[in-house]
C-alpha positions in Angstrom: -10.9 -56.5 60.5 -10.6 -53.8 57.9 -11.6 -54.9 54.4 -8.3 -53.7 53.1 -6.5 -56.3 55.3 -5.1 -59.4 53.7 -6.9 -62.7 54.0 -6.0 -66.4 53.9 -8.7 -68.5 52.2 -8.6 -72.2 52.9 -9.9 -74.2 50.0 -9.9 -73.4 46.3 -13.6 -74.2 45.8 -16.4 -71.8 45.3 -16.2 -70.2 48.7 -12.4 -69.8 48.8 -12.1 -68.5 45.3 -15.1 -66.2 45.7 -13.6 -64.8 48.9 -10.3 -64.2 47.3 -11.9 -62.4 44.3 -13.9 -60.3 46.7 -10.7 -59.4 48.6 -9.0 -58.4 45.4 -12.0 -56.3 44.3 -11.7 -54.4 47.6 -8.0 -53.8 47.2 -6.9 -56.4 49.7 -4.3 -59.2 49.2 -5.6 -62.8 49.3 -3.7 -66.1 49.5 -5.5 -69.4 48.8 -4.3 -72.7 50.3 -5.9 -75.9 49.2 -4.9 -79.4 50.4 -6.2 -81.0 47.2 -4.4 -81.4 43.9 -5.9 -78.3 42.3 -7.8 -80.1 39.5 -11.0 -78.0 39.7 -11.7 -74.8 37.9 -10.8 -72.6 40.9 -7.0 -72.7 40.3 -7.4 -71.5 36.8 -9.6 -68.6 38.1 -6.9 -67.7 40.7 -4.2 -67.7 38.0 -6.3 -65.5 35.7 -7.0 -63.1 38.5 -3.3 -63.0 39.6 -4.1 -64.3 43.1 -1.4 -66.2 44.9 -2.2 -69.8 45.9 -0.8 -73.2 46.9 -2.2 -76.7 46.3 -1.2 -80.2 47.4 -1.1 -79.4 51.1 -1.0 -76.6 53.6 2.6 -75.3 53.9 2.2 -73.2 57.1 5.7 -71.7 57.0 5.1 -70.2 53.5 1.9 -68.4 54.4 1.7 -64.6 54.5 1.0 -63.0 57.8 -2.8 -62.3 58.1 -5.3 -61.8 60.9 -8.4 -63.3 59.1 -8.9 -66.7 57.7 -11.9 -67.6 55.5 -12.4 -71.3 55.6 -14.3 -73.6 53.2 -17.5 -75.0 54.8 -16.2 -78.5 54.2 -13.3 -78.1 56.6 -14.3 -79.1 60.2 -13.2 -77.2 63.2 -11.2 -80.2 64.3 -8.9 -80.1 61.3 -5.2 -79.5 62.0 -5.1 -76.5 59.7 -7.8 -74.8 61.7 -6.0 -75.5 64.9 -2.8 -74.1 63.5 -4.6 -70.8 62.4 -6.2 -70.4 65.9 -2.9 -71.0 67.6 -1.4 -68.1 65.6 -4.2 -66.0 66.9 -5.9 -65.6 63.6 -9.7 -65.2 63.3 -11.4 -68.0 61.4 -14.7 -67.2 59.7 -16.9 -68.5 56.9 -17.3 -67.0 53.5 -20.8 -65.9 54.5 -19.4 -63.9 57.4 -16.7 -62.4 55.2 -19.3 -61.4 52.5 -21.6 -60.0 55.2 -18.9 -57.7 56.5 -18.1 -56.6 53.0 -21.8 -56.0 52.3 -22.0 -53.6 55.3 -18.7 -51.9 54.6 -19.8 -51.2 51.0 -22.8 -49.4 52.3 -25.3 -51.8 50.8 -28.6 -51.5 52.5 -30.7 -53.9 50.5 -32.7 -56.5 52.5 -30.8 -59.8 53.1 -33.0 -62.9 53.3 -31.2 -66.0 54.7 -32.7 -69.5 54.5 -31.5 -72.6 56.4 -32.9 -75.9 57.5 -32.0 -79.6 57.3 -34.5 -79.9 54.4 -36.2 -77.6 51.9 -33.7 -74.7 51.9 -32.8 -74.9 48.2 -36.4 -75.1 47.2 -37.4 -72.2 49.5 -34.5 -70.1 48.5 -35.3 -70.6 44.8 -39.0 -69.8 45.5 -38.1 -66.5 47.1 -35.7 -65.6 44.3 -38.4 -66.5 41.7 -41.0 -64.4 43.6 -38.8 -61.3 43.7 -37.8 -61.6 40.1 -41.4 -62.0 39.1 -42.0 -58.6 40.7 -39.1 -57.1 38.8 -36.5 -57.0 41.5 -32.8 -57.2 40.8 -31.8 -60.1 43.0 -28.6 -61.9 44.0 -29.5 -65.5 44.8 -26.3 -66.9 46.4 -24.7 -69.1 49.0 -25.0 -72.9 49.4 -27.3 -72.9 46.4 -24.3 -72.4 44.0 -22.7 -69.0 43.5 -21.0 -67.7 46.6 -22.1 -64.3 48.0 -18.5 -63.2 48.0 -18.2 -63.9 44.3 -21.4 -62.0 43.5 -20.3 -59.0 45.5 -16.9 -59.0 43.8 -18.6 -59.0 40.4 -20.8 -56.0 41.4 -17.8 -54.1 42.7 -15.6 -54.9 39.7 -18.3 -54.1 37.2 -19.5 -51.0 39.1 -23.0 -52.5 39.1 -24.2 -51.0 42.3 -26.1 -53.0 44.8 -28.9 -55.6 44.3 -32.4 -54.8 45.5 -32.3 -57.9 47.6 -29.9 -60.7 48.4 -31.3 -64.2 49.0 -28.9 -66.6 50.6 -29.1 -70.4 51.2 -27.0 -71.0 54.3 -25.8 -74.3 55.5 -25.0 -75.2 59.1 -21.3 -75.4 58.2 -21.4 -71.8 56.9 -23.3 -70.6 60.0 -20.6 -72.1 62.2 -18.2 -69.5 61.0 -20.4 -66.4 61.6 -20.2 -63.9 64.5 -21.9 -60.8 63.0 -24.0 -62.1 60.2 -27.5 -60.6 60.6 -30.1 -61.2 58.0 -33.1 -58.9 57.8 -35.3 -61.9 57.3 -34.2 -65.3 58.6 -36.1 -68.4 57.5 -35.5 -71.5 59.7 -37.4 -74.3 58.0 -36.7 -77.2 60.3 -34.0 -78.8 62.6 -33.9 -82.5 62.0 -30.9 -84.9 62.1 -28.2 -84.2 59.5 -24.4 -84.1 59.4 -24.3 -85.6 62.9 -20.9 -87.0 62.1 -19.6 -83.4 61.9 -21.3 -82.5 65.3 -20.1 -85.3 67.5 -23.4 -87.2 66.9 -25.1 -84.6 69.2 -28.3 -83.1 67.9 -27.9 -80.2 70.4 -24.6 -79.2 68.7 -26.3 -79.3 65.2 -29.3 -77.3 66.5 -27.1 -74.7 68.0 -25.4 -74.3 64.7 -28.7 -73.7 62.9 -29.8 -71.2 65.5 -26.9 -69.0 64.6 -29.0 -67.7 61.7 -30.9 -65.5 64.3 -28.2 -65.1 66.9 -27.3 -61.5 65.8 -30.7 -60.3 64.7 -32.2 -57.2 66.2 -35.9 -56.2 66.9 -35.9 -54.7 63.4 -35.4 -58.1 61.9 -37.8 -61.1 61.3 -37.5 -64.8 62.0 -39.8 -67.1 60.1 -39.8 -70.5 61.7 -41.6 -73.9 61.9 -44.0 -73.9 64.8 -44.2 -77.7 64.6 -40.4 -78.4 64.8 -39.5 -79.7 68.3 -35.8 -78.6 68.1 -36.6 -75.2 66.8 -39.0 -74.6 69.7 -36.4 -75.9 72.1 -33.8 -73.5 70.8 -36.3 -70.6 71.0 -37.1 -71.5 74.6 -33.5 -71.9 75.7 -31.8 -69.2 73.7 -34.5 -66.8 72.5 -34.0 -64.2 69.8 -34.3 -60.4 69.5 -36.1 -60.8 66.1 -39.8 -60.4 65.4 -41.3 -63.9 65.4 -43.4 -65.3 62.6 -44.3 -69.0 63.3 -45.8 -71.1 60.5 -47.5 -74.5 60.5 -48.6 -76.6 57.6 -50.5 -78.8 59.9 -52.4 -76.6 62.4 -54.9 -73.7 62.1 -53.6 -70.2 62.1 -55.1 -69.3 65.5 -53.2 -72.1 67.1 -49.7 -70.9 66.1 -49.9 -67.0 65.9 -47.6 -64.9 68.2 -48.4 -61.3 68.7 -51.1 -61.5 66.0 -48.7 -62.8 63.3 -48.0 -66.2 61.8 -49.3 -68.6 59.2 -51.4 -71.8 59.2 -54.4 -73.5 57.8 -57.7 -71.7 57.5 -59.9 -73.0 60.3 -63.0 -72.6 58.1 -61.5 -74.2 55.0 -58.5 -76.5 55.3 -58.0 -76.3 51.5 -56.5 -72.8 52.2 -53.6 -71.4 54.2 -53.5 -67.9 55.7 -50.5 -65.7 56.4 -51.1 -63.0 58.9 -48.5 -60.2 59.0 -49.7 -56.6 58.8 -52.8 -57.9 57.1 -54.1 -61.2 55.9 -53.0 -63.2 52.8 -54.7 -66.4 51.8 -54.2 -69.0 49.0 -55.7 -72.2 47.9 -53.3 -75.1 48.6 -54.2 -77.0 45.4 -53.1 -74.0 43.3 -49.5 -74.2 44.5 -47.0 -75.4 41.9 -45.3 -77.6 44.5 -47.5 -80.1 46.2 -46.9 -82.2 49.3 -47.0 -81.1 53.0 -43.3 -80.2 53.0 -43.7 -78.0 49.9 -46.8 -76.4 51.5 -44.6 -75.3 54.3 -41.8 -74.1 51.9 -44.4 -72.1 50.0 -45.8 -70.6 53.1 -42.3 -69.5 54.2 -41.6 -68.0 50.8 -45.0 -66.2 50.9 -44.4 -64.8 54.3 -41.0 -63.5 53.2 -42.9 -61.8 50.3 -45.3 -60.2 52.7 -42.5 -58.9 54.9 -40.9 -57.3 51.8 -44.3 -55.8 50.9 -44.7 -57.6 47.6 -48.1 -57.5 45.9 -50.4 -60.3 47.2 -51.4 -61.2 43.6 -47.7 -61.3 42.7 -47.0 -63.8 45.5 -49.9 -66.0 44.4 -48.7 -65.9 40.8 -45.2 -66.8 41.8 -46.2 -69.7 44.0 -48.4 -71.0 41.1 -45.6 -70.7 38.5 -42.5 -72.0 40.4 -41.0 -74.9 38.5 -39.0 -76.6 41.2 -35.3 -77.4 41.8 -33.1 -79.9 39.9 -32.4 -83.1 41.9 -35.3 -82.5 44.4 -38.3 -84.7 43.6 -37.6 -84.0 39.9 -39.6 -85.9 37.4 -37.3 -87.4 34.8 -39.3 -89.6 32.5 -42.0 -92.3 32.4 -40.8 -95.4 30.6 -43.3 -98.2 29.9 -45.5 -96.9 32.7 -42.7 -96.7 35.3 -42.1 -93.1 36.6 -38.5 -92.2 37.4 -37.9 -89.5 40.0 -34.6 -87.9 40.7 -34.3 -86.9 44.4 -30.5 -87.0 44.6 -30.4 -83.9 46.8 -32.1 -86.0 49.6 -28.8 -86.7 51.4 -30.4 -87.2 54.9 -33.2 -89.3 56.4 -35.7 -86.6 56.8 -35.5 -85.7 53.1 -36.3 -89.3 52.2 -39.2 -89.3 54.7 -40.7 -86.4 52.7 -40.1 -88.1 49.4 -41.7 -91.3 50.5 -44.6 -89.5 52.3 -45.4 -87.9 48.9 -45.4 -91.2 47.0 -48.9 -92.4 45.9 -47.8 -95.5 44.0 -45.5 -98.5 44.9 -41.9 -97.5 45.1 -38.6 -99.0 43.9 -36.3 -97.1 46.2 -32.7 -96.4 45.2 -30.7 -95.4 48.2 -27.2 -95.4 49.6 -23.9 -93.6 49.7 -21.9 -92.3 52.7 -23.9 -92.7 55.8 -23.6 -89.6 58.0 -24.7 -91.3 61.2 -28.2 -92.0 60.1 -31.0 -93.2 62.3 -33.3 -95.0 59.8 -36.1 -95.8 62.4 -38.4 -92.9 61.3 -38.5 -94.4 57.7 -39.6 -97.9 58.8 -43.4 -97.3 58.6 -43.1 -95.6 55.2 -40.8 -98.2 53.8 -43.1 -101.0 55.0 -46.2 -99.3 53.5 -44.8 -97.9 50.2 -41.5 -99.6 49.1 -41.6 -102.8 47.1 -37.9 -103.2 46.3 -34.8 -101.5 47.5 -31.7 -100.9 45.4 -28.5 -99.9 47.3 -26.2 -97.7 45.4 -23.1 -97.3 47.5 -19.9 -99.0 48.8 -21.2 -99.8 52.2 -24.8 -100.9 52.1 -24.9 -102.9 55.3 -26.8 -100.2 57.4 -29.5 -100.1 54.8 -29.8 -103.8 54.5 -30.0 -104.2 58.3 -32.7 -101.6 58.6 -35.0 -102.5 55.7 -34.4 -105.9 54.2 -37.2 -107.5 56.2 -39.6 -104.8 55.1 -39.3 -105.1 51.3 -39.9 -107.8 48.7 -36.3 -107.7 47.6 -33.1 -105.8 48.0 -30.1 -105.4 45.6 -26.6 -104.0 45.5 -25.4 -102.0 42.5 -22.2 -100.1 41.8 -23.3 -97.4 39.3 -26.3 -95.2 38.4 -26.6 -97.2 35.1 -26.9 -100.5 37.1 -29.4 -98.9 39.5 -31.7 -97.7 36.7 -31.4 -101.0 34.8 -32.4 -103.0 37.9 -35.3 -100.6 38.7 -36.6 -101.0 35.2 -36.3 -104.8 35.5 -38.2 -104.8 38.8 -40.7 -102.2 38.0 -44.3 -102.6 36.9 -46.5 -100.1 35.1 -47.9 -97.6 37.6 -44.9 -97.8 39.9 -42.2 -95.3 40.7 -38.5 -95.6 40.7 -37.2 -93.1 43.2 -33.6 -92.1 43.6 -33.7 -90.7 47.2 -30.3 -91.8 48.8 -30.5 -90.6 52.4 -26.7 -90.4 52.2 -23.9 -88.3 50.8 -22.6 -89.1 47.4 -18.9 -89.0 47.7 -18.2 -92.8 47.7 -19.1 -93.1 44.0 -19.7 -89.6 42.8 -18.2 -86.1 43.1 -21.4 -84.5 44.3 -25.2 -85.1 44.6 -25.5 -83.2 41.3 -23.2 -85.6 39.5 -25.2 -88.5 41.0 -28.5 -87.1 39.9 -27.3 -86.3 36.4 -25.9 -89.8 36.0 -29.2 -91.2 37.1 -31.1 -89.0 34.6 -28.8 -89.8 31.8 -29.2 -93.6 32.4 -33.0 -93.2 32.5 -33.0 -91.4 29.2 -31.0 -94.2 27.6 -33.6 -96.8 28.5 
C-alpha cells in the first residue's frame, strides 16, 4: 500500500480514530465504520476532523473503494465484516501494522521497543517509558496502554514535531494478529500463559503463535528479550526460531544457567539478593532496592533494565529508574487501609495467571473479589494458592457458577454481589485487621462494567466512601 491510498477503519474506538487521523495527516482519505451506536468520544473527533464515518452497522454497499482495512483489535477474524472485506480482496491489518508502515515511510529511524505477554506488559512498558524519560529522552509510549501509535504519529506530523527519540509500544495478541511487516528493534516477550482462549478456539498453540508474531519479522540487527522459564515461549523458539539476537532472562535461576552467546539475565550465583544482566558488559542490582517487589515484578524490572542496556542507557540511570518507578493504576494498586484492612485494586488482572501472581504476592489472609466474563479459564493452577491464602471469596459478576465450582470448598465462605459497592461493603464486613481485600477478577469486566478501568475506579471510589 501507498500511504496516500484511502483506508477503511473498522471501529470508532482509539485504534480506528487514531488510524483515520493518521491517514488524514498523510493526505489520505479515511472512512470509519462502527457497528455500535457512536456514543463514545470517537465520533465527535471524526466530525471535528472532517472524516467520513457511519455508525449503527456496517453498510457494505455504501463503503468507498479501498485496498486496505485497519480493524479494531476487538473484532475477531471470524466476524462477518472481516470476511466481507477479504472476499473483496482487501488487505486487513491492525492499527499497529498501519502505524509501523507510516513510521517507516516518514523516515523515522528512532528505536521501536514493543512489549507483549499475557501478564506484565503494561507495567513493563511503563517502566521502560519511565526509564527513558528519566534519562531525558523524548518518548512516545503508545499502543494497548492507551494512546494509539497512529494517533501519536498523526499529532507529530500535524504539529511538525519531528520524530521521537524512542517509541515504546504495548502490543496485545489481537494487535499482533493483524501484522505482516511490524518489526520492533527490541521485542520484549514476557510470558505466554492462557488468556483470551475463547478468541483462539480454546487452543493454546493458536494464542502462542499470535504472541510469537512480535519477533516474526525481526532481523539479526534486532533483539528479542524473553522469559527463559516460560514453557510456551521455549516451544515457539524451538519450533519457529527467530532471526533476532536472543536475550533470555530468568527471575528464578542463576545467570550462568540461562545465558545464550554470553548474554542474558538471572540471579547472581554468589548472592541471590542480586540479579545480573549481561549484554556488552555486566549490570547488577540489589533486588530489595526495586520499587516493584514480587517475583513477577522482578522479571518485569529485569526486562526493562535489559532494554535500557540495549539502548545504551547509563547503568546508574537504570538503577535510579527501577528504584523510583511508582507502578500502574489497577495493577496491585494500594487503595487504602480501613480499620486495619488493606484494600488492593488489581482490576487489570483479567486472566488466571495475573491472579496467580497477585495471590503469590499476598502475605496476609485474603478476601478475594473475583468474577466477570470468563474467557475459558482453567482455575486449577489457583487451587493451592486459594487454599493457602484466601479466607473468603466474593463473586462480582453475572455468572459466578465457574468460580463457585472451583473454589467454594477451599474457602470459609463465598458470596455473590452485583456491584463494586456491594463487594467492598461485604469485604469490609468479613475482614479483620491485618487482612487484605483484593480485587483480582481473573475475568473480563464487560458484564457489569465498560472496562477494567471502570471496574477498578468503581472499587476505589467505594473503598474511599467507607
